[in-house]
C-alpha positions in Angstrom: 22.4 12.4 -9.8 19.1 12.3 -8.0 16.7 9.4 -8.3 13.0 10.3 -8.3 10.7 8.1 -6.3 7.0 8.4 -5.7 7.0 8.4 -1.9 4.9 9.0 0.1 2.3 7.1 -1.9 -1.4 7.2 -1.0 -4.1 5.2 -2.6 -6.7 2.5 -1.9 -6.6 -1.3 -1.7 -9.4 -3.8 -1.6 -8.7 -7.3 -0.4 -10.7 -9.9 -2.4 -11.3 -13.6 -2.3 -8.6 -14.1 -5.0 -6.1 -11.4 -4.2 -6.7 -7.6 -4.3 -7.5 -4.6 -6.3 -5.5 -1.4 -5.9 -5.8 2.2 -7.0 -2.3 3.7 -6.6 -0.6 6.7 -8.3 2.6 4.7 -9.1 3.8 1.4 -10.5 3.3 -1.4 -8.0 6.9 -2.4 -8.4 7.9 0.4 -6.0 5.9 -1.4 -3.3 6.5 -5.1 -4.1 10.1 -5.3 -5.1 12.0 -4.2 -2.0 14.8 -5.6 0.1 12.3 -5.8 3.0 9.6 -7.8 1.1 6.3 -7.0 -0.6 4.7 -4.1 1.2 1.7 -4.1 -1.0 0.8 -7.7 -0.1 1.5 -7.0 3.6 -0.9 -4.0 3.5 -3.5 -6.1 1.7 -3.2 -8.9 4.3 -3.5 -6.5 7.2 -6.5 -4.7 5.6 -8.2 -8.1 5.2 -7.6 -8.9 8.9 -8.7 -5.5 10.2 -11.5 -4.6 7.8 -12.5 -7.8 6.0 -12.5 -8.8 2.3 -14.3 -6.5 -0.1 -13.7 -3.4 2.0 -11.8 -0.6 0.2 -9.1 0.8 2.6 -7.0 3.9 2.3 -3.3 3.3 2.6 -0.1 5.3 2.7 3.3 3.9 1.8 6.5 5.7 2.9 10.1 5.4 1.9 12.8 3.6 3.9 15.8 5.4 5.4 17.6 5.6 2.0 14.5 7.2 0.4 14.8 4.9 -2.6 12.3 2.2 -1.8 9.3 1.4 0.3 10.0 1.0 4.0 6.6 1.0 5.7 2.9 1.5 5.3 0.0 2.7 7.3 -3.7 1.8 6.9 -5.7 5.1 7.1 -9.2 3.6 7.4 -12.0 2.3 5.2 -13.3 4.5 2.4 -16.8 3.7 3.6 -16.0 5.4 6.9 -15.2 8.6 5.1 -18.8 9.4 4.3 
């Protein structure tokens, strides 16, 4: 039996004063409930450090070696920088 997963996942995150907002094509549980921690929160924290709060940042989440859960992420730049 094959398990379907959404990876790779691409969307946007925006760090805010009180957390974050995210626009992602999958349920956040795929990114937050992993054996390796909460990748969504790690991405938000890094985006806040690198781009600042209130800046919408493109992000890609990829699967771990098993292909069943998130294993890493990459910040792809601010959405503002795309214009």
